[in-house]
PDB file of the backbone (N, CA, C, O) and the ligand in Angstrom, with CONECT records:
HET     CA  A 101       1
ATOM      1  N   UNK A   1      43.710 141.041   8.794  1.00  0.00           N
ATOM      2  CA  UNK A   1      44.475 140.163   9.694  1.00  0.00           C
ATOM      3  C   UNK A   1      43.894 138.748   9.657  1.00  0.00           C
ATOM      4  O   UNK A   1      42.681 138.549   9.718  1.00  0.00           O
ATOM      5  N   UNK A   2      44.779 137.798   9.558  1.00  0.00           N
ATOM      6  CA  UNK A   2      44.356 136.393   9.522  1.00  0.00           C
ATOM      7  C   UNK A   2      43.755 135.990  10.875  1.00  0.00           C
ATOM      8  O   UNK A   2      44.237 136.387  11.936  1.00  0.00           O
ATOM      9  N   UNK A   3      42.701 135.199  10.801  1.00  0.00           N
ATOM     10  CA  UNK A   3      42.070 134.764  12.035  1.00  0.00           C
ATOM     11  C   UNK A   3      42.987 133.809  12.793  1.00  0.00           C
ATOM     12  O   UNK A   3      43.568 132.886  12.222  1.00  0.00           O
ATOM     13  N   UNK A   4      43.096 134.054  14.064  1.00  0.00           N
ATOM     14  CA  UNK A   4      43.935 133.201  14.912  1.00  0.00           C
ATOM     15  C   UNK A   4      43.030 132.389  15.833  1.00  0.00           C
ATOM     16  O   UNK A   4      42.339 132.935  16.693  1.00  0.00           O
ATOM     17  N   UNK A   5      43.050 131.097  15.634  1.00  0.00           N
ATOM     18  CA  UNK A   5      42.135 130.225  16.376  1.00  0.00           C
ATOM     19  C   UNK A   5      42.277 130.382  17.878  1.00  0.00           C
ATOM     20  O   UNK A   5      41.287 130.337  18.609  1.00  0.00           O
ATOM     21  N   UNK A   6      43.503 130.566  18.341  1.00  0.00           N
ATOM     22  CA  UNK A   6      43.736 130.636  19.793  1.00  0.00           C
ATOM     23  C   UNK A   6      43.084 131.854  20.428  1.00  0.00           C
ATOM     24  O   UNK A   6      42.784 131.857  21.622  1.00  0.00           O
ATOM     25  N   UNK A   7      42.864 132.898  19.614  1.00  0.00           N
ATOM     26  CA  UNK A   7      42.251 134.107  20.165  1.00  0.00           C
ATOM     27  C   UNK A   7      40.809 133.880  20.594  1.00  0.00           C
ATOM     28  O   UNK A   7      40.262 134.644  21.389  1.00  0.00           O
ATOM     29  N   UNK A   8      40.198 132.827  20.063  1.00  0.00           N
ATOM     30  CA  UNK A   8      38.806 132.558  20.423  1.00  0.00           C
ATOM     31  C   UNK A   8      38.677 132.057  21.851  1.00  0.00           C
ATOM     32  O   UNK A   8      37.583 132.022  22.415  1.00  0.00           O
ATOM     33  N   UNK A   9      39.787 131.676  22.419  1.00  0.00           N
ATOM     34  CA  UNK A   9      39.716 131.050  23.733  1.00  0.00           C
ATOM     35  C   UNK A   9      40.309 131.949  24.804  1.00  0.00           C
ATOM     36  O   UNK A   9      41.363 132.562  24.629  1.00  0.00           O
ATOM     37  N   UNK A  10      39.607 132.003  25.894  1.00  0.00           N
ATOM     38  CA  UNK A  10      40.145 132.691  27.049  1.00  0.00           C
ATOM     39  C   UNK A  10      40.787 131.629  27.938  1.00  0.00           C
ATOM     40  O   UNK A  10      40.114 130.766  28.501  1.00  0.00           O
ATOM     41  N   UNK A  11      42.114 131.724  28.042  1.00  0.00           N
ATOM     42  CA  UNK A  11      42.786 130.705  28.825  1.00  0.00           C
ATOM     43  C   UNK A  11      42.579 130.929  30.324  1.00  0.00           C
ATOM     44  O   UNK A  11      42.922 130.071  31.137  1.00  0.00           O
ATOM     45  N   UNK A  12      42.021 132.077  30.682  1.00  0.00           N
ATOM     46  CA  UNK A  12      41.696 132.308  32.096  1.00  0.00           C
ATOM     47  C   UNK A  12      40.211 132.074  32.365  1.00  0.00           C
ATOM     48  O   UNK A  12      39.625 132.700  33.248  1.00  0.00           O
ATOM     49  N   UNK A  13      39.618 131.176  31.603  1.00  0.00           N
ATOM     50  CA  UNK A  13      38.210 130.831  31.809  1.00  0.00           C
ATOM     51  C   UNK A  13      37.985 130.502  33.281  1.00  0.00           C
ATOM     52  O   UNK A  13      38.864 129.972  33.962  1.00  0.00           O
ATOM     53  N   UNK A  14      36.782 130.831  33.754  1.00  0.00           N
ATOM     54  CA  UNK A  14      36.590 130.854  35.200  1.00  0.00           C
ATOM     55  C   UNK A  14      36.663 129.483  35.863  1.00  0.00           C
ATOM     56  O   UNK A  14      37.201 129.367  36.965  1.00  0.00           O
ATOM     57  N   UNK A  15      36.144 128.462  35.230  1.00  0.00           N
ATOM     58  CA  UNK A  15      36.142 127.166  35.913  1.00  0.00           C
ATOM     59  C   UNK A  15      37.090 126.180  35.245  1.00  0.00           C
ATOM     60  O   UNK A  15      37.456 126.326  34.079  1.00  0.00           O
ATOM     61  N   UNK A  16      37.468 125.189  36.010  1.00  0.00           N
ATOM     62  CA  UNK A  16      38.322 124.127  35.496  1.00  0.00           C
ATOM     63  C   UNK A  16      37.646 123.412  34.322  1.00  0.00           C
ATOM     64  O   UNK A  16      38.314 122.983  33.381  1.00  0.00           O
ATOM     65  N   UNK A  17      36.315 123.289  34.384  1.00  0.00           N
ATOM     66  CA  UNK A  17      35.567 122.617  33.313  1.00  0.00           C
ATOM     67  C   UNK A  17      35.668 123.425  32.021  1.00  0.00           C
ATOM     68  O   UNK A  17      35.854 122.861  30.942  1.00  0.00           O
ATOM     69  N   UNK A  18      35.544 124.750  32.136  1.00  0.00           N
ATOM     70  CA  UNK A  18      35.662 125.618  30.952  1.00  0.00           C
ATOM     71  C   UNK A  18      37.046 125.465  30.332  1.00  0.00           C
ATOM     72  O   UNK A  18      37.193 125.337  29.117  1.00  0.00           O
ATOM     73  N   UNK A  19      38.041 125.483  31.188  1.00  0.00           N
ATOM     74  CA  UNK A  19      39.416 125.387  30.690  1.00  0.00           C
ATOM     75  C   UNK A  19      39.648 124.056  29.996  1.00  0.00           C
ATOM     76  O   UNK A  19      40.290 123.996  28.947  1.00  0.00           O
ATOM     77  N   UNK A  20      39.126 123.002  30.579  1.00  0.00           N
ATOM     78  CA  UNK A  20      39.312 121.675  30.004  1.00  0.00           C
ATOM     79  C   UNK A  20      38.599 121.589  28.646  1.00  0.00           C
ATOM     80  O   UNK A  20      39.135 121.023  27.693  1.00  0.00           O
ATOM     81  N   UNK A  21      37.397 122.151  28.570  1.00  0.00           N
ATOM     82  CA  UNK A  21      36.641 122.113  27.320  1.00  0.00           C
ATOM     83  C   UNK A  21      37.395 122.912  26.248  1.00  0.00           C
ATOM     84  O   UNK A  21      37.520 122.471  25.106  1.00  0.00           O
ATOM     85  N   UNK A  22      37.890 124.083  26.629  1.00  0.00           N
ATOM     86  CA  UNK A  22      38.661 124.891  25.683  1.00  0.00           C
ATOM     87  C   UNK A  22      39.898 124.138  25.214  1.00  0.00           C
ATOM     88  O   UNK A  22      40.239 124.164  24.032  1.00  0.00           O
ATOM     89  N   UNK A  23      40.563 123.470  26.141  1.00  0.00           N
ATOM     90  CA  UNK A  23      41.762 122.739  25.767  1.00  0.00           C
ATOM     91  C   UNK A  23      41.435 121.637  24.762  1.00  0.00           C
ATOM     92  O   UNK A  23      42.170 121.442  23.794  1.00  0.00           O
ATOM     93  N   UNK A  24      40.342 120.920  24.987  1.00  0.00           N
ATOM     94  CA  UNK A  24      39.935 119.850  24.060  1.00  0.00           C
ATOM     95  C   UNK A  24      39.706 120.421  22.663  1.00  0.00           C
ATOM     96  O   UNK A  24      40.097 119.815  21.665  1.00  0.00           O
ATOM     97  N   UNK A  25      39.066 121.595  22.600  1.00  0.00           N
ATOM     98  CA  UNK A  25      38.798 122.230  21.300  1.00  0.00           C
ATOM     99  C   UNK A  25      40.091 122.650  20.625  1.00  0.00           C
ATOM    100  O   UNK A  25      40.271 122.447  19.424  1.00  0.00           O
ATOM    101  N   UNK A  26      40.989 123.235  21.404  1.00  0.00           N
ATOM    102  CA  UNK A  26      42.270 123.682  20.838  1.00  0.00           C
ATOM    103  C   UNK A  26      43.028 122.484  20.282  1.00  0.00           C
ATOM    104  O   UNK A  26      43.520 122.523  19.154  1.00  0.00           O
ATOM    105  N   UNK A  27      43.121 121.431  21.066  1.00  0.00           N
ATOM    106  CA  UNK A  27      43.875 120.267  20.607  1.00  0.00           C
ATOM    107  C   UNK A  27      43.252 119.678  19.342  1.00  0.00           C
ATOM    108  O   UNK A  27      43.959 119.360  18.386  1.00  0.00           O
ATOM    109  N   UNK A  28      41.934 119.535  19.342  1.00  0.00           N
ATOM    110  CA  UNK A  28      41.241 118.946  18.184  1.00  0.00           C
ATOM    111  C   UNK A  28      41.447 119.797  16.933  1.00  0.00           C
ATOM    112  O   UNK A  28      41.557 119.271  15.826  1.00  0.00           O
ATOM    113  N   UNK A  29      41.500 121.131  17.121  1.00  0.00           N
ATOM    114  CA  UNK A  29      41.693 122.031  15.978  1.00  0.00           C
ATOM    115  C   UNK A  29      43.064 121.826  15.332  1.00  0.00           C
ATOM    116  O   UNK A  29      43.182 121.797  14.107  1.00  0.00           O
ATOM    117  N   UNK A  30      44.083 121.685  16.154  1.00  0.00           N
ATOM    118  CA  UNK A  30      45.444 121.579  15.599  1.00  0.00           C
ATOM    119  C   UNK A  30      45.813 120.147  15.219  1.00  0.00           C
ATOM    120  O   UNK A  30      46.694 119.927  14.388  1.00  0.00           O
ATOM    121  N   UNK A  31      45.138 119.175  15.829  1.00  0.00           N
ATOM    122  CA  UNK A  31      45.403 117.771  15.479  1.00  0.00           C
ATOM    123  C   UNK A  31      44.609 117.424  14.212  1.00  0.00           C
ATOM    124  O   UNK A  31      43.617 116.696  14.252  1.00  0.00           O
ATOM    125  N   UNK A  32      45.084 117.972  13.093  1.00  0.00           N
ATOM    126  CA  UNK A  32      44.348 117.875  11.825  1.00  0.00           C
ATOM    127  C   UNK A  32      44.141 116.413  11.410  1.00  0.00           C
ATOM    128  O   UNK A  32      43.074 116.042  10.920  1.00  0.00           O
ATOM    129  N   UNK A  33      45.170 115.595  11.612  1.00  0.00           N
ATOM    130  CA  UNK A  33      45.096 114.199  11.169  1.00  0.00           C
ATOM    131  C   UNK A  33      44.395 113.293  12.185  1.00  0.00           C
ATOM    132  O   UNK A  33      44.232 112.095  11.954  1.00  0.00           O
ATOM    133  N   UNK A  34      43.976 113.891  13.332  1.00  0.00           N
ATOM    134  CA  UNK A  34      43.231 113.157  14.372  1.00  0.00           C
ATOM    135  C   UNK A  34      43.965 111.913  14.874  1.00  0.00           C
ATOM    136  O   UNK A  34      43.372 110.849  15.052  1.00  0.00           O
ATOM    137  N   UNK A  35      45.250 112.073  15.093  1.00  0.00           N
ATOM    138  CA  UNK A  35      46.046 110.953  15.586  1.00  0.00           C
ATOM    139  C   UNK A  35      46.204 110.988  17.102  1.00  0.00           C
ATOM    140  O   UNK A  35      46.757 110.059  17.689  1.00  0.00           O
ATOM    141  N   UNK A  36      45.723 112.050  17.736  1.00  0.00           N
ATOM    142  CA  UNK A  36      45.907 112.168  19.178  1.00  0.00           C
ATOM    143  C   UNK A  36      47.251 112.749  19.548  1.00  0.00           C
ATOM    144  O   UNK A  36      47.618 112.791  20.722  1.00  0.00           O
ATOM    145  N   UNK A  37      47.997 113.205  18.530  1.00  0.00           N
ATOM    146  CA  UNK A  37      49.289 113.840  18.768  1.00  0.00           C
ATOM    147  C   UNK A  37      49.532 114.898  17.700  1.00  0.00           C
ATOM    148  O   UNK A  37      49.155 114.716  16.542  1.00  0.00           O
ATOM    149  N   UNK A  38      50.166 116.009  18.091  1.00  0.00           N
ATOM    150  CA  UNK A  38      50.553 117.020  17.106  1.00  0.00           C
ATOM    151  C   UNK A  38      51.913 116.640  16.554  1.00  0.00           C
ATOM    152  O   UNK A  38      52.848 116.370  17.307  1.00  0.00           O
ATOM    153  N   UNK A  39      52.017 116.622  15.227  1.00  0.00           N
ATOM    154  CA  UNK A  39      53.301 116.269  14.617  1.00  0.00           C
ATOM    155  C   UNK A  39      53.522 117.098  13.356  1.00  0.00           C
ATOM    156  O   UNK A  39      52.565 117.551  12.729  1.00  0.00           O
ATOM    157  N   UNK A  40      54.779 117.294  12.988  1.00  0.00           N
ATOM    158  CA  UNK A  40      55.144 117.987  11.763  1.00  0.00           C
ATOM    159  C   UNK A  40      54.426 119.315  11.596  1.00  0.00           C
ATOM    160  O   UNK A  40      54.530 120.188  12.458  1.00  0.00           O
ATOM    161  N   UNK A  41      53.691 119.480  10.485  1.00  0.00           N
ATOM    162  CA  UNK A  41      53.036 120.751  10.200  1.00  0.00           C
ATOM    163  C   UNK A  41      51.980 121.133  11.237  1.00  0.00           C
ATOM    164  O   UNK A  41      51.646 122.310  11.371  1.00  0.00           O
ATOM    165  N   UNK A  42      51.450 120.151  11.974  1.00  0.00           N
ATOM    166  CA  UNK A  42      50.472 120.473  13.021  1.00  0.00           C
ATOM    167  C   UNK A  42      51.147 121.262  14.138  1.00  0.00           C
ATOM    168  O   UNK A  42      50.578 122.213  14.674  1.00  0.00           O
ATOM    169  N   UNK A  43      52.364 120.858  14.481  1.00  0.00           N
ATOM    170  CA  UNK A  43      53.129 121.593  15.499  1.00  0.00           C
ATOM    171  C   UNK A  43      53.446 122.997  14.981  1.00  0.00           C
ATOM    172  O   UNK A  43      53.335 123.980  15.714  1.00  0.00           O
ATOM    173  N   UNK A  44      53.845 123.076  13.703  1.00  0.00           N
ATOM    174  CA  UNK A  44      54.161 124.382  13.106  1.00  0.00           C
ATOM    175  C   UNK A  44      52.962 125.327  13.206  1.00  0.00           C
ATOM    176  O   UNK A  44      53.108 126.497  13.559  1.00  0.00           O
ATOM    177  N   UNK A  45      51.770 124.799  12.886  1.00  0.00           N
ATOM    178  CA  UNK A  45      50.560 125.621  12.928  1.00  0.00           C
ATOM    179  C   UNK A  45      50.261 126.113  14.329  1.00  0.00           C
ATOM    180  O   UNK A  45      49.893 127.271  14.523  1.00  0.00           O
ATOM    181  N   UNK A  46      50.417 125.241  15.297  1.00  0.00           N
ATOM    182  CA  UNK A  46      50.162 125.600  16.684  1.00  0.00           C
ATOM    183  C   UNK A  46      51.149 126.664  17.161  1.00  0.00           C
ATOM    184  O   UNK A  46      50.763 127.660  17.773  1.00  0.00           O
ATOM    185  N   UNK A  47      52.427 126.435  16.870  1.00  0.00           N
ATOM    186  CA  UNK A  47      53.479 127.363  17.297  1.00  0.00           C
ATOM    187  C   UNK A  47      53.262 128.739  16.665  1.00  0.00           C
ATOM    188  O   UNK A  47      53.408 129.765  17.330  1.00  0.00           O
ATOM    189  N   UNK A  48      52.916 128.752  15.388  1.00  0.00           N
ATOM    190  CA  UNK A  48      52.743 130.006  14.680  1.00  0.00           C
ATOM    191  C   UNK A  48      51.602 130.819  15.298  1.00  0.00           C
ATOM    192  O   UNK A  48      51.760 132.010  15.568  1.00  0.00           O
ATOM    193  N   UNK A  49      50.451 130.171  15.522  1.00  0.00           N
ATOM    194  CA  UNK A  49      49.315 130.876  16.120  1.00  0.00           C
ATOM    195  C   UNK A  49      49.654 131.361  17.519  1.00  0.00           C
ATOM    196  O   UNK A  49      49.303 132.479  17.897  1.00  0.00           O
ATOM    197  N   UNK A  50      50.337 130.520  18.290  1.00  0.00           N
ATOM    198  CA  UNK A  50      50.660 130.879  19.659  1.00  0.00           C
ATOM    199  C   UNK A  50      51.619 132.069  19.698  1.00  0.00           C
ATOM    200  O   UNK A  50      51.413 133.001  20.476  1.00  0.00           O
ATOM    201  N   UNK A  51      52.653 132.047  18.875  1.00  0.00           N
ATOM    202  CA  UNK A  51      53.636 133.121  18.894  1.00  0.00           C
ATOM    203  C   UNK A  51      53.070 134.416  18.312  1.00  0.00           C
ATOM    204  O   UNK A  51      53.439 135.508  18.745  1.00  0.00           O
ATOM    205  N   UNK A  52      52.174 134.292  17.330  1.00  0.00           N
ATOM    206  CA  UNK A  52      51.610 135.505  16.726  1.00  0.00           C
ATOM    207  C   UNK A  52      50.663 136.228  17.675  1.00  0.00           C
ATOM    208  O   UNK A  52      50.324 137.389  17.449  1.00  0.00           O
ATOM    209  N   UNK A  53      50.235 135.547  18.736  1.00  0.00           N
ATOM    210  CA  UNK A  53      49.440 136.222  19.762  1.00  0.00           C
ATOM    211  C   UNK A  53      50.271 137.285  20.453  1.00  0.00           C
ATOM    212  O   UNK A  53      49.772 138.366  20.769  1.00  0.00           O
ATOM    213  N   UNK A  54      51.539 136.979  20.686  1.00  0.00           N
ATOM    214  CA  UNK A  54      52.394 137.905  21.432  1.00  0.00           C
ATOM    215  C   UNK A  54      53.296 138.722  20.511  1.00  0.00           C
ATOM    216  O   UNK A  54      53.705 139.828  20.866  1.00  0.00           O
ATOM    217  N   UNK A  55      53.609 138.184  19.324  1.00  0.00           N
ATOM    218  CA  UNK A  55      54.541 138.864  18.422  1.00  0.00           C
ATOM    219  C   UNK A  55      54.063 138.678  16.969  1.00  0.00           C
ATOM    220  O   UNK A  55      54.516 137.771  16.271  1.00  0.00           O
ATOM    221  N   UNK A  56      53.140 139.554  16.527  1.00  0.00           N
ATOM    222  CA  UNK A  56      52.504 139.367  15.212  1.00  0.00           C
ATOM    223  C   UNK A  56      53.489 139.303  14.041  1.00  0.00           C
ATOM    224  O   UNK A  56      53.203 138.654  13.035  1.00  0.00           O
ATOM    225  N   UNK A  57      54.632 139.961  14.158  1.00  0.00           N
ATOM    226  CA  UNK A  57      55.562 139.982  13.022  1.00  0.00           C
ATOM    227  C   UNK A  57      56.772 139.091  13.270  1.00  0.00           C
ATOM    228  O   UNK A  57      57.876 139.387  12.813  1.00  0.00           O
ATOM    229  N   UNK A  58      56.561 138.015  13.985  1.00  0.00           N
ATOM    230  CA  UNK A  58      57.682 137.127  14.336  1.00  0.00           C
ATOM    231  C   UNK A  58      58.302 136.511  13.072  1.00  0.00           C
ATOM    232  O   UNK A  58      57.601 136.180  12.115  1.00  0.00           O
ATOM    233  N   UNK A  59      59.615 136.369  13.097  1.00  0.00           N
ATOM    234  CA  UNK A  59      60.327 135.850  11.920  1.00  0.00           C
ATOM    235  C   UNK A  59      60.300 134.323  11.902  1.00  0.00           C
ATOM    236  O   UNK A  59      60.089 133.680  12.930  1.00  0.00           O
ATOM    237  N   UNK A  60      60.518 133.760  10.719  1.00  0.00           N
ATOM    238  CA  UNK A  60      60.533 132.306  10.565  1.00  0.00           C
ATOM    239  C   UNK A  60      61.628 131.687  11.423  1.00  0.00           C
ATOM    240  O   UNK A  60      61.462 130.590  11.956  1.00  0.00           O
ATOM    241  N   UNK A  61      62.745 132.391  11.555  1.00  0.00           N
ATOM    242  CA  UNK A  61      63.858 131.897  12.371  1.00  0.00           C
ATOM    243  C   UNK A  61      63.435 131.769  13.834  1.00  0.00           C
ATOM    244  O   UNK A  61      63.723 130.770  14.491  1.00  0.00           O
ATOM    245  N   UNK A  62      62.747 132.797  14.330  1.00  0.00           N
ATOM    246  CA  UNK A  62      62.300 132.765  15.718  1.00  0.00           C
ATOM    247  C   UNK A  62      61.236 131.690  15.926  1.00  0.00           C
ATOM    248  O   UNK A  62      61.202 131.027  16.962  1.00  0.00           O
ATOM    249  N   UNK A  63      60.371 131.528  14.928  1.00  0.00           N
ATOM    250  CA  UNK A  63      59.356 130.483  15.026  1.00  0.00           C
ATOM    251  C   UNK A  63      60.008 129.114  15.131  1.00  0.00           C
ATOM    252  O   UNK A  63      59.577 128.263  15.910  1.00  0.00           O
ATOM    253  N   UNK A  64      61.040 128.916  14.344  1.00  0.00           N
ATOM    254  CA  UNK A  64      61.738 127.640  14.356  1.00  0.00           C
ATOM    255  C   UNK A  64      62.401 127.387  15.710  1.00  0.00           C
ATOM    256  O   UNK A  64      62.360 126.277  16.241  1.00  0.00           O
ATOM    257  N   UNK A  65      63.011 128.442  16.256  1.00  0.00           N
ATOM    258  CA  UNK A  65      63.627 128.335  17.582  1.00  0.00           C
ATOM    259  C   UNK A  65      62.590 127.963  18.629  1.00  0.00           C
ATOM    260  O   UNK A  65      62.819 127.107  19.484  1.00  0.00           O
ATOM    261  N   UNK A  66      61.436 128.634  18.539  1.00  0.00           N
ATOM    262  CA  UNK A  66      60.408 128.377  19.534  1.00  0.00           C
ATOM    263  C   UNK A  66      59.843 126.965  19.386  1.00  0.00           C
ATOM    264  O   UNK A  66      59.540 126.300  20.377  1.00  0.00           O
ATOM    265  N   UNK A  67      59.708 126.519  18.146  1.00  0.00           N
ATOM    266  CA  UNK A  67      59.207 125.166  17.913  1.00  0.00           C
ATOM    267  C   UNK A  67      60.134 124.134  18.557  1.00  0.00           C
ATOM    268  O   UNK A  67      59.683 123.173  19.181  1.00  0.00           O
ATOM    269  N   UNK A  68      61.447 124.358  18.391  1.00  0.00           N
ATOM    270  CA  UNK A  68      62.425 123.437  18.996  1.00  0.00           C
ATOM    271  C   UNK A  68      62.341 123.471  20.521  1.00  0.00           C
ATOM    272  O   UNK A  68      62.428 122.438  21.185  1.00  0.00           O
ATOM    273  N   UNK A  69      62.171 124.681  21.064  1.00  0.00           N
ATOM    274  CA  UNK A  69      62.074 124.824  22.515  1.00  0.00           C
ATOM    275  C   UNK A  69      60.814 124.133  23.036  1.00  0.00           C
ATOM    276  O   UNK A  69      60.838 123.457  24.064  1.00  0.00           O
ATOM    277  N   UNK A  70      59.720 124.316  22.307  1.00  0.00           N
ATOM    278  CA  UNK A  70      58.456 123.692  22.696  1.00  0.00           C
ATOM    279  C   UNK A  70      58.589 122.168  22.687  1.00  0.00           C
ATOM    280  O   UNK A  70      58.142 121.484  23.608  1.00  0.00           O
ATOM    281  N   UNK A  71      59.207 121.659  21.636  1.00  0.00           N
ATOM    282  CA  UNK A  71      59.402 120.212  21.533  1.00  0.00           C
ATOM    283  C   UNK A  71      60.270 119.713  22.685  1.00  0.00           C
ATOM    284  O   UNK A  71      59.984 118.675  23.282  1.00  0.00           O
ATOM    285  N   UNK A  72      61.332 120.458  22.993  1.00  0.00           N
ATOM    286  CA  UNK A  72      62.215 120.051  24.077  1.00  0.00           C
ATOM    287  C   UNK A  72      61.492 120.024  25.407  1.00  0.00           C
ATOM    288  O   UNK A  72      61.751 119.172  26.257  1.00  0.00           O
ATOM    289  N   UNK A  73      60.570 120.980  25.576  1.00  0.00           N
ATOM    290  CA  UNK A  73      59.869 121.119  26.843  1.00  0.00           C
ATOM    291  C   UNK A  73      58.692 120.152  26.949  1.00  0.00           C
ATOM    292  O   UNK A  73      58.460 119.571  28.009  1.00  0.00           O
ATOM    293  N   UNK A  74      57.944 119.978  25.847  1.00  0.00           N
ATOM    294  CA  UNK A  74      56.678 119.225  25.885  1.00  0.00           C
ATOM    295  C   UNK A  74      56.817 117.757  25.537  1.00  0.00           C
ATOM    296  O   UNK A  74      56.060 116.921  26.030  1.00  0.00           O
ATOM    297  N   UNK A  75      57.782 117.443  24.689  1.00  0.00           N
ATOM    298  CA  UNK A  75      57.844 116.080  24.163  1.00  0.00           C
ATOM    299  C   UNK A  75      58.509 115.150  25.178  1.00  0.00           C
ATOM    300  O   UNK A  75      59.653 114.726  25.018  1.00  0.00           O
ATOM    301  N   UNK A  76      57.747 114.856  26.219  1.00  0.00           N
ATOM    302  CA  UNK A  76      58.292 114.149  27.370  1.00  0.00           C
ATOM    303  C   UNK A  76      58.745 112.726  27.022  1.00  0.00           C
ATOM    304  O   UNK A  76      59.772 112.264  27.519  1.00  0.00           O
ATOM    305  N   UNK A  77      57.986 112.035  26.177  1.00  0.00           N
ATOM    306  CA  UNK A  77      58.350 110.647  25.858  1.00  0.00           C
ATOM    307  C   UNK A  77      59.309 110.528  24.671  1.00  0.00           C
ATOM    308  O   UNK A  77      59.666 109.425  24.258  1.00  0.00           O
ATOM    309  N   UNK A  78      59.726 111.699  24.121  1.00  0.00           N
ATOM    310  CA  UNK A  78      60.789 111.699  23.129  1.00  0.00           C
ATOM    311  C   UNK A  78      60.463 111.078  21.781  1.00  0.00           C
ATOM    312  O   UNK A  78      61.369 110.629  21.078  1.00  0.00           O
ATOM    313  N   UNK A  79      59.161 111.041  21.394  1.00  0.00           N
ATOM    314  CA  UNK A  79      58.817 110.417  20.124  1.00  0.00           C
ATOM    315  C   UNK A  79      58.692 111.437  18.978  1.00  0.00           C
ATOM    316  O   UNK A  79      58.304 111.077  17.866  1.00  0.00           O
ATOM    317  N   UNK A  80      59.019 112.698  19.252  1.00  0.00           N
ATOM    318  CA  UNK A  80      58.984 113.711  18.192  1.00  0.00           C
ATOM    319  C   UNK A  80      57.598 114.261  17.919  1.00  0.00           C
ATOM    320  O   UNK A  80      57.425 115.064  17.002  1.00  0.00           O
ATOM    321  N   UNK A  81      56.608 113.846  18.695  1.00  0.00           N
ATOM    322  CA  UNK A  81      55.240 114.355  18.557  1.00  0.00           C
ATOM    323  C   UNK A  81      54.779 114.880  19.908  1.00  0.00           C
ATOM    324  O   UNK A  81      55.333 114.526  20.949  1.00  0.00           O
ATOM    325  N   UNK A  82      53.756 115.730  19.878  1.00  0.00           N
ATOM    326  CA  UNK A  82      53.211 116.234  21.135  1.00  0.00           C
ATOM    327  C   UNK A  82      51.838 115.606  21.354  1.00  0.00           C
ATOM    328  O   UNK A  82      50.850 115.987  20.726  1.00  0.00           O
ATOM    329  N   UNK A  83      51.807 114.635  22.263  1.00  0.00           N
ATOM    330  CA  UNK A  83      50.538 113.994  22.601  1.00  0.00           C
ATOM    331  C   UNK A  83      49.661 114.959  23.381  1.00  0.00           C
ATOM    332  O   UNK A  83      50.135 115.969  23.901  1.00  0.00           O
ATOM    333  N   UNK A  84      48.373 114.633  23.455  1.00  0.00           N
ATOM    334  CA  UNK A  84      47.437 115.518  24.136  1.00  0.00           C
ATOM    335  C   UNK A  84      47.836 115.740  25.590  1.00  0.00           C
ATOM    336  O   UNK A  84      47.779 116.865  26.088  1.00  0.00           O
ATOM    337  N   UNK A  85      48.239 114.668  26.271  1.00  0.00           N
ATOM    338  CA  UNK A  85      48.601 114.850  27.680  1.00  0.00           C
ATOM    339  C   UNK A  85      49.882 115.665  27.835  1.00  0.00           C
ATOM    340  O   UNK A  85      50.058 116.369  28.829  1.00  0.00           O
ATOM    341  N   UNK A  86      50.778 115.569  26.844  1.00  0.00           N
ATOM    342  CA  UNK A  86      51.999 116.370  26.900  1.00  0.00           C
ATOM    343  C   UNK A  86      51.678 117.853  26.735  1.00  0.00           C
ATOM    344  O   UNK A  86      52.231 118.700  27.437  1.00  0.00           O
ATOM    345  N   UNK A  87      50.769 118.161  25.790  1.00  0.00           N
ATOM    346  CA  UNK A  87      50.395 119.562  25.596  1.00  0.00           C
ATOM    347  C   UNK A  87      49.641 120.087  26.822  1.00  0.00           C
ATOM    348  O   UNK A  87      49.812 121.243  27.212  1.00  0.00           O
ATOM    349  N   UNK A  88      48.818 119.247  27.419  1.00  0.00           N
ATOM    350  CA  UNK A  88      48.078 119.649  28.621  1.00  0.00           C
ATOM    351  C   UNK A  88      49.042 120.064  29.721  1.00  0.00           C
ATOM    352  O   UNK A  88      48.860 121.105  30.353  1.00  0.00           O
ATOM    353  N   UNK A  89      50.062 119.256  29.948  1.00  0.00           N
ATOM    354  CA  UNK A  89      51.056 119.579  30.970  1.00  0.00           C
ATOM    355  C   UNK A  89      51.778 120.865  30.628  1.00  0.00           C
ATOM    356  O   UNK A  89      52.021 121.711  31.489  1.00  0.00           O
ATOM    357  N   UNK A  90      52.118 120.998  29.344  1.00  0.00           N
ATOM    358  CA  UNK A  90      52.830 122.165  28.836  1.00  0.00           C
ATOM    359  C   UNK A  90      52.051 123.463  29.082  1.00  0.00           C
ATOM    360  O   UNK A  90      52.629 124.485  29.449  1.00  0.00           O
ATOM    361  N   UNK A  91      50.734 123.403  28.873  1.00  0.00           N
ATOM    362  CA  UNK A  91      49.907 124.597  28.997  1.00  0.00           C
ATOM    363  C   UNK A  91      49.384 124.769  30.425  1.00  0.00           C
ATOM    364  O   UNK A  91      48.638 125.707  30.708  1.00  0.00           O
ATOM    365  N   UNK A  92      49.773 123.869  31.313  1.00  0.00           N
ATOM    366  CA  UNK A  92      49.393 124.015  32.709  1.00  0.00           C
ATOM    367  C   UNK A  92      48.038 123.439  33.047  1.00  0.00           C
ATOM    368  O   UNK A  92      47.446 123.798  34.065  1.00  0.00           O
ATOM    369  N   UNK A  93      47.528 122.533  32.190  1.00  0.00           N
ATOM    370  CA  UNK A  93      46.289 121.853  32.530  1.00  0.00           C
ATOM    371  C   UNK A  93      46.616 120.592  33.314  1.00  0.00           C
ATOM    372  O   UNK A  93      47.588 119.895  33.024  1.00  0.00           O
ATOM    373  N   UNK A  94      45.801 120.320  34.293  1.00  0.00           N
ATOM    374  CA  UNK A  94      46.014 119.088  35.040  1.00  0.00           C
ATOM    375  C   UNK A  94      45.446 117.927  34.244  1.00  0.00           C
ATOM    376  O   UNK A  94      44.324 117.999  33.741  1.00  0.00           O
ATOM    377  N   UNK A  95      46.224 116.853  34.129  1.00  0.00           N
ATOM    378  CA  UNK A  95      45.675 115.678  33.432  1.00  0.00           C
ATOM    379  C   UNK A  95      44.477 115.126  34.203  1.00  0.00           C
ATOM    380  O   UNK A  95      44.445 115.159  35.433  1.00  0.00           O
ATOM    381  N   UNK A  96      43.513 114.629  33.471  1.00  0.00           N
ATOM    382  CA  UNK A  96      42.310 114.150  34.163  1.00  0.00           C
ATOM    383  C   UNK A  96      42.173 112.637  33.990  1.00  0.00           C
ATOM    384  O   UNK A  96      41.224 112.041  34.498  1.00  0.00           O
TER     385      UNK A  96
HETATM  386 CA    CA A 101      55.541 112.922  22.608  1.00  0.00          CA2+
END
């Protein structure tokens, strides 16, 4: 089984500090180009890992649907990328 980066993190970490640190690591891992925003294949990678946590054999069609839904939900400023603060809101982290 391919290693899934998201599995390394417990999203129910006990303190707000733990959660924030985990979030920073997750974002940095998927923001390959270090632009401060997930775009194109970076979003694909994030969506794939996230969906494979709940549905290991998910189809490409479903992944695409979920990617569109995620973009619709997270991409608040409408620039086609997911900024760090947008992903934080999406995952239920309070902006700091
Ligand atoms: Ca955006």
